[in-house]
N, C-alpha and C positions, 0 to 999 in steps of 0.2 A: 322271378320264378322260384317256387318253393323247392328247397333241397329235398330230393327223394329220401334222404335219411329220416326226415321227420315223419313221412308216411310209414316208413318201415317201423319206426318206434311206436307210432300210433297203432299200427296193426298189432305190434307185440303186446301192448297193454290191453288189447281187446280180448285176448285169450288167456293171458297169464293168470293162473290160479294161485292164491296166496293163502298160506296157513300161518297164523300168528296167534300166540297166546297173549291175551290182554288182561290187565288187572281188574277188569270188570266182567260180570256175568252177562253173556250175550245170547244164551240159548233160550232165555225166557224174557218175555216182555209183559209188563203188568197190564197194559192196555194196548189195543191195536188201533184201528182207525175209527175215530168217533167224530162224525160231523157235529158242528154246533148248530144253533138255531138262528144265527145272525142273518142268514140269507132267507129265512122263513120258507116260503113255498119253493124257493129255488135252492134249497139245501142239497148237499151232495148225497148221492146214493152209491152204495158199494154192493156190487154183485160178485159173489165168489165163484170160483171154478169156471171161469169163462176162458175159452180158448183164445189166446192172444199170441199171435206170431208163432203158432205151432205148439204152444204149451199152455197149460192151465194157469190162470192168473186171477187175481181179484181186480175187477174193473170198476173204476170210479166214474160215475156218470152224474148227470144233473148239473148243479151249479147255476150261476147267474151269467147269462150271455149278454154282453154289451158290445155290439159291433163285432170286431175281431177278437175281443177279449172274453175269456171265460173265467169266472171267479169261483173259487171253492174256499170254504172255511171249516176248520176242524177244531175240536177241543183237544183231541189227542191224535197224533199221527205217528205210527211205528210200523216197521216192516220186519218180520221175523226172518231168521235164517231160512234159506231155501224158499221163502215166500216171494211171489211175484206180484207186484202191485202196479197197475197201469191206469193212467188217466185216459178216458175216452177223448177222442179228438173229432168233435162234430165238424161238419163241412163249414168252411169259412172261418173257423177259429184258428188264429195265429199265435195267441198267447194264452196259456193256462196259468192263472195266478192263484196260488194256494197260501193260506195262512193257518197257523196253529195258535189258537187263542188261549189254550190252557196254560197251566203253570209248569208243565214238565217239558224237558227236552225231548226231541224226537230221536228214536233209535232206528237206523236204517241198516239192517243186517242182511237183507236179501236184495231183491232187484226192484228198483223203482224206475218206471218208464212211462212213455206216452205212446198210445196206439195211434200214431200219426206223426206228422212233421211239425207239430206246434212246439213253441218254446214253453218250457216249464219253469215257473218261479215258485220257490218254496221258502216261506218265512216262518221262523220260530224264534222269537226273542230270547227264549230260555235255552237255546242250544240245539245242535244237531250232531248226532254221532253216527258216522258211517263205519260199520264193523269190517272185519277182515274179509268177509265174503260179500260185502256190499258191492252192488253194481248199478250202473245206470244204463238204461236203454232208451236214449233220447236222441232222435234224429235232428231235432232243432237245437236250440240253446238251452242250457240249464243254469239257473241261478239259485243257490242256496244261501240264506242269509239269516242272521240273528237281528237284523234291523227291525225297528218298530213298524216301519211301513215302507211301501213302495210309493214313489212319486211319479206323477204323470206330466205329460207335456202341457196339459191345460191347468196344472197347478193342483189338481186333486190328489188324494192319497188313498191307498188301500192299506189300512193299519191293522196290525195284530194286537195293538195295545188299546187304541181308542176305536172301538168297533163301529160306532155310528150305525147307519142302516143301509139297506140295499139301494136306497135312492141316490146315494152319493157315488155309486159305482160308475165308472167312466168308460167311454169307448176310446179314450185318448191313448196314445202310445206311452208305455212305461219308460221312464227316463233314468231313474236312479233309486237309491235307498236312503232312508232317513232314520237316524239313530236317536235314541233318547239320551238323557244326561248320564245315566248309569249303565255302561255297557259291559255287562259281565257274561254275555252269551258267548259260548265257545262252539266252534265247529271243529270236530275231531274226525279225521279220516284215517282208516286203516285198510280201506278197500281199494277197489279198482273202479274209478269213476271216469266215465268218458261220455262226451257229447258230440253229436255230429257237427254242430256249429260251435257256438261259444260256451265256455264253462266258467262260471263265476262262483267262488266261495268267498262270502263277505260276512265278517263277524266281529265281535269285540276282540276275540283272539282266535287264531287258527293254530291247531295242533295237527300237523300233517305227516303221515307216513303213507306207504303204499304207492298207488299210481293214480295220476290224474292226466287226462288226455282230452283235447278239444280239437275238432276239425278246424275251428276258427280261432278266436282269441281265448286264452286262458288267463283268468284274473283271480289272484289270491290276495285278498284285501282284509286287513284287520285294523280296527280302531286303536288297538293297542299293539299286540305282538303277533307276528307270523313266525311260527317255529316249525322247522322241517327237519326230519330225522330219517335215517335208514338203519339197517342192521346188516350183520354179516350174512344173513340168509334171505333177507327181503330187501330189494332195492327200493329206493324212492325215485320215481320218475315223474316229471311234469312236462307234458308234451303238448305244444300248441302248434296247430297247422299254420296259424298266423301269429298274432302278437301274444307275448307272455308278460304279465305284470305281477310282481310280488311286492305288495305294499303293506308295511306295518307302520302306522303313524308314530308309534313309540319305538318299535324295534323290529328288525328282520334278523332272525337267528336261524342260519342254515348250517347243518352238518350232515353231509350225505357222501361220505367217503368210505363207508364200511363195505360197500358192495361194488364190484367193478362195473355193474350196469347202471348204477345210480347217476342221475344228472338231470339238468333242466334243459329243455329243448324247445326251440321256437322256429317256425318257418319264416317268420318275419322278425320284427324288433322284440327285444327282451329288455325289461326295465325292472330293476330292484330299487324300491323307493322307501325312504324312511327319514324321519327327522333326525335320527342319530346314525351312527356308523352302522353299516350293514355288515353283519357277521355272515360271511359267505363261503364256508368250507364246502365246496362242491365243484363239479365240472359242468361247464355251461357250453351249449351249442346254440348259436343264434343264426337263423337264415338272413337276418337283417342286422340292425345295430344292437349293441349291448350297452346299457347305461346304468350307472348308479346315480340316483337322484335324491335330492331333498324334496320335501313336500311341495315347495314352490316351483319345482322343475329345474332348479339349478343343480349343478353337479354335486354329488355326495361322496361319502367316504366308504371304502371297502376294507374290511379286516378279515384275514383268514389265518388263524393260528396253525392251520394244517396245510392244505394243498389246493389252491384254486387253479383250474385250467379253464380259460375262456377262449371259445372258438366262435367267431362271428364272420358271416359273409360280408357284413357291412362294417360300420364304424364301431369303435369301443371308446366309451367316455366315462370317466369318473374323476373325482377331484384328488383323492389320495388313496394309498393302499398301505396297510401294515400287516405283515404276516410272513410265513415261510415262502419258499420258492414260488414265484409267480410266472405263469406261462400264459401268453396271450397270442392268439392267431386270428388276424383280422383281414378280411378281404378288402376293407376300406382303410380308414385312418384310425389312429389311436391318439386320444387326448387325455392326459392325466396332468391336470394343471398344477397341482400342489406338489405332492411328493409320493415316492415309493420307498418304504422302509422294510427291508428283508431281515427277519429275525433268525433265520437258520434254514437248513435244507429240509426237504420232505423225506424223512428217513423211510417212510412206508410206500408212498405212492409217487415218489419223485419221477419226473419224466427224464428219460435217458435216450439221446439221439445223437447221430452224427449229421452235421449240417454242412453243406457245401456253399461257400461264399461266392459272390459274383466274380471274384478274381481267380476262382478255381481251387483255392485252398479250402481246407476243412477245419471245423472246430467241433469239440465235444460238448454237448449239453447234458449235464448230469445234475438235475435238480435234487436227486436222491442223496448225493454225497457232498454237493457244493451249493451253498446259498446262491440262488439264481434269479435273475430278472431276464426273462426270455420273451421278447416282444417281436412278433413277426407280422408285418402288415403289408398291404398292397398300395397304400397311399401315405399321406403325411403322418408322422409321429411327432407329438408335442408333449414333452414331459418337463415338469419343474425340477424337483430334486430327487435324486436316487441315492439311497443309503443302503449299502449292502456289504457289511464288514467281511473282507476277505473273500468275497464271492465273485461271481461272473455276471456281467451285464452285457446282454446281446440284444441289439436293436437293429431291425432291418425292415425295409419296405420292399424287399425283393421276394416276399412270400407269394408264390403263385401269381407272378405279375401278369396283368392283362395289358398287352402291348397296344391294344386298341384304345386304351384310355390315355388321356393326356399325362405327360410326365409329372409326377407329384412334385410339390415344392420341396419335400425332403423331410429331414429329421431335425428337430430342434430340442435341445436339452439345456436347462439352466446349469445344473451341476450334478456331478456323480462322485460319490465318496465310497470307495471300496477298501479303505484302509483297515488293517488289522494288526494286532501286536506281532503276529507271527508271519506276516507277509501280506502284501497288497493283493487284491483281486485283479481281475482283468476286465477290459472294456472293448467290445467289438461293435462297431456301428457300420452297417452296410446299406447304402442308400441309392435308390434308383434316381433320386433327384439330388438335392444338396444336403449338407450337414451344417447346422448352426449351433455353436456353444455360446452360452451367455454368462457362464460362471465357471468355477473350477472343477476339473476332473482330476481326482487324486487317487492314484493306485499304489501309494507308498505303503511301506511297513510302518506302523505306528512306532515300533521300536526298531530303528534302522540297523541295530546290531543283532537282531533276532530273526529277521526274515528278509526276503527279496522284495523289491518293488515289482508290481505287476506290469502287464503289457497293455498298451492302448493301440487299437487298430481302427482307423477310419477309412472307409472306402466309399466314394461318391462318384456317380456319373456326372453330377453337377458340381457346384462350388462347395468348398469347405470354408466356413467363416467362423472365426473366433472374435466375438465382439469385445468391446472394451471391458477389461477386467477378467476375461475368460482365460484360465490357465490350465495346464496339464502338468502334473508332477508324478514322478515315479522314483522314489528314493528307497534304498534298502541296502542290505549287504551287497547285492548287485542290483543296479537299477534295471528296470524293464525296457523292452523295446517300445518305441513310439513310432507308429507308421501311419502316414497320410498318403492316400492314393486318390487323386481327383482327376476326373475326365475333363475338368475345366480349370477353375482358378482357386487358389488357396490364399486367404487373406487373414492377417492377424492385426488387431488394433489394440495397443496397450495390453498385450497378452504375453504370457510366458509359457514356454514348453521346455521343461527341464527333466533330466534324469540324473541320478548320482549314485556312486558306490561308496560304501563305508566298510567293505570287507578288508580284513587284515591278512589276506592271503595273496601271495604273488602268483602271477601267471594266469589270472582269470580276468575276464573283461566284462564290463557292464553292458547294458543294452544300448542299441543304436537309436538315433533319430533318422528316419528315412522319409523323405518327402518326394512324391511324384505328382506332377501337375502340369497343366498348360502354362500357368504363371504362378509365382509366389510373391506376395506382398506383405512386408512387415513394416508397420508404421507406429508412431507414438510410443517408442521404446519397447516394441515387441522383441522377444528374444527366443532363439532356439539354442539350447545349451546341453552338452553332456559334460559331467564332472566326475572326478574321483576324489574322495576324502580319505581313502585308505590305501592299501597296498595293491589292490586290483587296478586294472587299466580302465580309463573312461572309454565308453563306446564312441564310435565315429558318428559324425553328422554327414548324411549323404542326401544330396538334393538333385533331382532331375526335373527341369522345367523346360518344356519344349519351346516356349515363347520367351518368357522373361522372368528375372528375379529382381525385385525392387525393395530396398531397405531405406527407410526415411524417417526422420523426425525424432522427437524426444518427448518425454512425459513432463508433467508439471514439476516433478522432483528433479529434473535434469538428466535422468537416465536416457540412454539412446538405444535405438534398435540395433540388433546384432545377431550374428551366428557365432557360437563359441564352442570350443572343446578345451577343457581346462583341468589341470591338476591343482587342487586347492592347497592352501598352506597346511603343512603338517602331513600331507599325503605322500605316498611313495610309489604310486603307479604312474603310468604314462597316459598322456592325452591320446585319444583315438584319431584326432585329426578331422579335417573337413574336406569333403569331395563335393564339387558343385558343377553341374553340367546344364547349360541353357543357351538360348540364342542371344540374349542380352542381359547384362548385369549392371545395376545402378545402385550405388551407395551414396546417400546425400545427407547433409545436416548432422554429421557426427556418427552415422551408421558404420558398423564395422563387421568384418569377418575375421575372426581371430582364434588361433590355437596357441595356448600359453600354459606355462607351469609356474606355480607359486610354491611348489613343494620339492620333493626329491623324485624327479621323473621327467621324461622328455616331453616337450611340447610337440604336439602332432604336426604333421605336414598339412599345408593348405594347397589343394589341387583344384584348380578352376579351369574348366574347358568351356569356351563360349564361341559359338559360330559367328557371331556378329560383333558386338561392341561391349566393352567394359568401361563404365563411367564412374569415377570417384570424384566427389565434389564437396568442398566446404567443411564446416564444423558446426557443432551444436552451440547453443547460446552460452554455455559455460566452457567452451573451448575444446571440447572433445573432437578430435579430427576424424573425418571419414577415412576409411582405409581398409587394407587387407594386411594382417599382421600374423607373424609367428614369433613368439617371444618367451624368453627365459627371464622371469622377473627377479627383483631384488631379493636376496637371501634364498633363492631357489637353486637347485642343483639338477641340471639336466641340459639337454641340447634342444635348440629350436629345430623343429622339423623342416623349416624352410617353406618356400612358396613357389608354386609352379602355375603360371598363367598362360593360357593359350586362347587367342582371340583374333579377330580381324583387326580391330582397333582397340587401343587402350588410351583412355583420356583421364588424366589426373590433374585436378585444378583446385585453386583457392585453398591450399594448405592440406589437401588430402594426400595420403601416402600409401605406398606399398613398402612394407618393411619387415625384415627379419632381424631380430636384435637379441642381445643378452645383457641383462642387468645383474646376473648372478654368476653361478659357476657352470659354464657350459657354452657351447659354440652357438653363434648366431648362424642360422641356416642360410643356405643359398637361395637366392631369388632368381628364378629362371622364367623369362618372359618371351613368348613367341607371338608376335602380332604380324600377320601377313601383310596388312596394309600400313598401319602406323602406330607409333607410340607418341602421344602428345602430353607433355608435362608443362603446366602453366601456373604461375602466380604464387601467392603466399596467403597464409591465414591472417586473421585480424591482429595477431601478435607477431606477425612476420615470420612464422614458421613456414619453411619452404614446402611447396608441393614437390613430390619426387618419389624416387625408388631408392631404398636404403638397405644395407646389410651392415650392422654396426655392433661393436663391442663397447658398451657404455662404461662410464666411470665406475670404478671399484668392481667391475665384472672380471671374470677370468674365463677366457675362451677366445676362439678365433672367429673372425667373420669368414663365412664361406663364399662371399662374393656375389656378384650380379652378372647374369648373362642375358643380353637383349638380342633377339633375332627379329628384325623387322625391316620393312622396305623403307619406312621413313621414321626418323627419330627427331622430335622437335622439343626443345627446352626453351621456354620463354618466361620473361618477367620473374627471374629469380629462382626458377625451378632447378632441382638438383637430382643427379644420380650419384650416390655416395656409398662407398664401402670404407669404413674407418674403424679405428680402435681407440678408445679412451681408457681402456683397462689393461689387463694383463693378457695379451693375445695379439695375434696378427690381424692387420686389416686385410680384407678380401680383395680379390682381383675383380676387375670389371671388363666384360667382353661385350662389344657391340659387333654383331656378325651380319654379313650379307646385306647391308643397308644400301639402298639406292642414294639416300641423302641423310645427312646428320646436320641439324641446324640448332645453334644456340644463340640466344639474344637476350639483351637486357639483364645482365648480371647472373645469367644462368651458368651452371657448372656441371662438369663430370669430374669426380674427384675420388681419390683414396687418401687416407690420412692416418698418421700416428699422432694422437693428440698429446699435449703436455702431461707429464706425470704418468704416462703409460709405458708399457714395455711391449715390444713387438715390432715387426717389420711392416713396412707399407706395402700395399697391394699394387699390382700392375694395372695399367689401363691399356686395353687393346681394342682398337677401333678399325673395322673394315667396312669401307663404304665407297660408293661411286663419287660422291661429293661431300665435302665437309665445310660448313660455314659457321664462323663465330663473329658475333656482332655486339657492340655496345657493352664492353666490360664483361663479356663472358669468359669462361676459363675452363681449360682442361688441365687438371693439376694432380700431382702425386707428391705429398709432402709428409715430412716427419718432424715433429717438435719434441721428440724424445730420442733416446739412444738408438732406436731402431732405424734401419736403412729406409729411405724413401723408395717407393716403387718406381718402376719404369713406365714410360709412355710409348706405346707402339701404335703408329697410325699408318694405315695403308689406304690411300685414296686413288682410285683408278682414273679419276678425272681431275678436278680442281679443288684445292684447299684454299679457302679464302678466310682471312682474319682481319677484322676491322675494329681497332681499339680493344683488342682481346688478346689473351695470353694462352700459351701452352707452356707449362712450367713444372719442374720438379724442384723440391727444396728440402733441405734437412738442416736442423739447428745443431745436431750433435753427432751425426753419423754420415755415412756415405750418401751422396746424392744419387738420385735415380737417373737413368739414361733416357734420352728422347730419340726415338728412331722414327723418321717420317719418310714414307715413300708416297709420292704423288706425281701425277703427270705434270701438273702446273701448281705453283704455290704463289699466292698473292697476299702480301702483308701490307695493310693500309693503316694509316693513323698511327696510334701508339700501340702497335701489336708486337709482342715480344715472344721469342722462343728462348727459354732460359732454364739452366740447371744451377742450383746454388747449394753450397754447404757453408753455414755461418760460423761453425766452430768445430774443432777437432781436426785430426791429421788425416782423416779419410779422404779419398779422392773424390773430386767432383764428378758428376754424371757427364757422360759423353753425349754430344749431339751429332746425329748423322742424318743428313738430308739427301735423299735421292729423288731427283726430279728432272724433267726436261727443261723447266725454266723456273727460276726463283726471282721474283720481282718484289722488292721491298721499298715502300714509300714512307715519306714523312719521318716519324720518330720510331720506326720499327727496328728492334734490335735482336741480335742473336748472341747470347752470352752464356758462358760456362764459368761460374765463379766459385772459388774456394778460398776461404780466409787463411787457413793454416795448412792445408794439404796441397796436393797437385791439382791444378785446374783440369777440368774435363776437356777432352779433345772435341774440336768442332770440325766436321768433315762435310764438304759439299761435293756431292757426286752429281754434277749438272754441267751441261755444256753452256748454259746461259745463266748468268747471275747479274742482276742490276740492283744496286743499292743507291737510293737517293742521297746525293752528297756523301756517298760512302767514302770513309777514310779509316783504314785500320788504326785502332787505338794502340798507343804504346803499351809495352808490358808494364804490369803493375797498376794499371789504371783502375781506380775505384769504380765499380759498375754503377754506383749511385750517380756519379757525374755523367754517365752516358745516357741517362734518362732525361726526357724533356729537353733535348738539345736540337730537336728538329733536323736530325740526320740519322742515317742508318749506321749502327755500330755493330762490329763483330769483335768479341773479346773472350779470351779464355784465361783469365787472371787467377793466380794462386800463389802460395809460397813457392811452388814450382809451376810455371805457367803451362797450360795445356797447349797442344799442337792444333793450329788452325790450318786446314787444307782447303785452299780456294781453287776454283778453275782458272785457266788462262783467260785473263780479262782484257788482253790487248784488242781482240777483235771487237768486243762490246764497247771498249773505251773509244776506239776509232769510229765505230759506227755511230756513237751518240755525241761525239765532240763537234762543236760548232766549227764549220769550215772557216779558215782564215781568209782574209781579204787578199786578192791579187795572187793567188797561187797559180792561176792560169789566166791568160788573156781571154776573157770570156767572149769578147767580140769575135776574135778569130775562131775560138772553140765552137761557138754557136754557129758561126757562118761556115766554117770549112773543115773542122776536125773530124777525124774518124778513128775507130779502134781496130787494131789488128789482133786477131786471136793468135796466141802462141801455141796452144795445144788444142787443135781443132776438135778432137773427140770429146772434150769435156763440155759440161753444160754451162749455161750462163746464169750468173747471180744478178738479180735485178732488184733494186730498191725503188719503190715508187715514191716520188717526192711529195712534199706538202702541196705542190701546185697541181696535183692530180695528173702527173705525167703517166701516161698509160704504159702497161708492160709491153714488151716486144711482141709484135704480132706472131701468132703461131706457137708461143711458149705457154704450156699449161701450168708450170710452176717455176719458181725461182731457185737458183742455186749459184754458189760462188764459182768463179774460175779465174785464174790469173790472166792478166793482159800484158801486152807489150807497152811500148812508149806511145805517147800521143804523137801522131804525125799529121802534117797538113795534107790536104788533098792534092795529089799530083796535078800540075797545071803547066801548060806550055807557055803561059804568060809569066812575066817576071813576078817574083814574090813581092807583095806589098800589103800593108795593113788594110783591113776591110774599111771601106768608106761607104758613106751614105749613098744609096742607090745601087750598091752591089747586091747580088742575089743572096738570100738567106736559106741555108740548107738546114731543115729541122733535125734536132737530135732525136734518136729513136730509143734511148735508154740511159740508165745510170750505170756506170761501170766502176769497178774498184781497181786501183792501180796496185802494183806489188808492194808499195809502202803503206797501203791501207787507205790512201785518199780516194774520194769518190768523184767522178766526173760525169757530166752529161755529154753524150756524143752519139755517133752512129758507127756502124761497122764499115770498114773500107771495102770498096767494091773490087 
């Protein structure tokens, strides 16, 4: 449907009167209309002062009729000012074809028309000049041309150069124009030319001002150049009810910005076509598509040194653009395959608007004061390169969206460069579909010490995709904000998104990176990073992905994917940290999330909230571990911001790590993990680096470890995995807390440990474990040790059910200082194989650590030992708060026993040796000893006992203690549980017969239970009746 605007403009041009002073004399014409004799008897006739359409006019009749064609031929043809000249339109005539065969151009200063609906063709190879008051009154189509001849469908021609004779005239339909080799003819227009159907001006050159209007197609075609101009008082308008074509084979040169009403308008498609770049300083309105083409139909180039505004209801296509601020409004798609280069703002006619984005925020479009690329479409936008120094780039296909149409594919851009010496520009892309970047978007300041980096904002209802090599940079005194908001997925492949500060002013913060999506994927060494290289703080990285965040892979150069917030070497600001919220997080093959400092400033905190699972796995090919880190690097000064993870499950495998550490001057931050279901740590990397959770002070560092807190239902460490808070520098090791666990399981050389390493100073951290069950297997360890002057930490374990250790240790040790204590509270403790609970001090006069075990039962088998050893000081005390203790082949070791001799001796040892021995407090073992001692032979006459004995209760109100024997002797009928009670002596069953030994054939009375005598012996008998 044709836009009503075109009809309004067409109507406007029909009555607009124009007054212009031209450099030529137009009030006199040397000759008027002179027919030639080439048509002989069918020559044209001019009748003056004939009333035509209500006014007097000169009527041209005669001519040669051939079918629907009427041919006229003139030697001269001119129309004076105020003169009205009309061609008669006999019945059945559809095309009036007129040629001027003389050597002079035609001057049309008045009205030229057709008294009917026929089309009018007017040829003068020497030129045609339409004056300021020139008008057309043509209901059909009008063609004015300086071509040599008209060509027809049957191959014949009607020539103004090679006259021939009337016999060659044809009834065929005219098809086109044919030019000679030397095309010097010019059509000049200063008037108001309109045709009811098509209007065509075709010449060697076109020099156009004034108004042109066609109810159908408007064609402005030159063999050389089309030149269009307006003035401050007279607009230039070209209005086509249907298609508009401007074609200059050599050049199209348009400047029509002097008057606010100037412009080119079409109800359907508009095409500007030339072999060279189209100079197009004008405003364009197209009811269809808008295209810049080369002569072969491929896309061409547009240049506008001033101010083009392109409005199209359909698509907009051209290959490249150079000029000042560019504004495009398209109801369809926009395709600019090569490049857009903006040279500056439009200081005179620049467009200024407030635009509301799809997320509800607004931006300012100011093409007058800011170099601007402003492209608004309703379908796909595809652009190669955009160069706009310090300016704004706004791309959207949310312009008057038609929701009945299919969702567009989106917006695709290769690269955008808006850098400038005094600050970067800005990029805003708002897509109803997806957004795809194929190369770099750079909004940095060229001189990072002279201006700020610009902002980048990408909004998409579909996916946002950065293909291989696509990067986004914003560097400057302050880096700009980089914001992605996708209704679906965001993926980066071998891509970098970075902003950075260089300002030497404290207390200011650079821009943030903010990502919102359904899912985020970074692969092949893709990176999100905020940095500071000055005194200002780096911005934060904030990510919200409702479904998942996945980081994987490395580039050919060995770099890995990651999310970083960093203080660079030499900087004095703080890192802004990382905040990440998603349903699942996966880091694999060396991918990392890290906040760090290499300068003088704090590494930011890493805070990750995941509703489902966190999975960290493996390493890159060159040994970079996957993981989540907060780190103070070597020679840096600042604190690690620590790590806080919340998830349903956390899985760390194959060398991956969660770690807060310091290699410089500053504290290693706390690691706080809450996993409602489980924390699973497993395995090692290829170089045997353990998977695990760490908070460490590294060698030559100065600072404290702030420890580790784990709150989870299930904690599993397998195949060498570790939880470690240690110091190898100048500072304290951190504490480890495991809270509210249902189970803690360690196997295959896994460990939970705190340590003070050699050549360090500081005290060891404590280990605190609270769980329902604790299991250690196959050389696993819970340890707090010190190999430096600092005291080893304590181990505090609280198990509501069972602690089981198999070939595993719970130990504290110190080489130069006081040993840490071990405090264990458990319902039951089972030590199997070579499982030890030990505290040791290998030098110095400090006391050994105490061991306190509180349990309902402690059962130790094989070579399990409980030792508190000090070489030079007082041995630690060992205290058993338990009613039941069993030690396989247990024998208390003599004082001064070397604990080394107590290992691998296939028995349970308890020892508290030192220069002054510690105190060992054991429970009363008589009951257990009697209970488990093999019964001696012949304590009781078993024959008589089995046959006749019974037990008499001495205190009837007490319960009965029953032990079921190995022969499956049942408990006493009616007793729900067993308990001890003292008994009297064993008596024979009263009998009237003389007492005699039982003999074969006598009745056997079955015993009903096992009873303990006052001396502890056990007998099988029955109660006396």
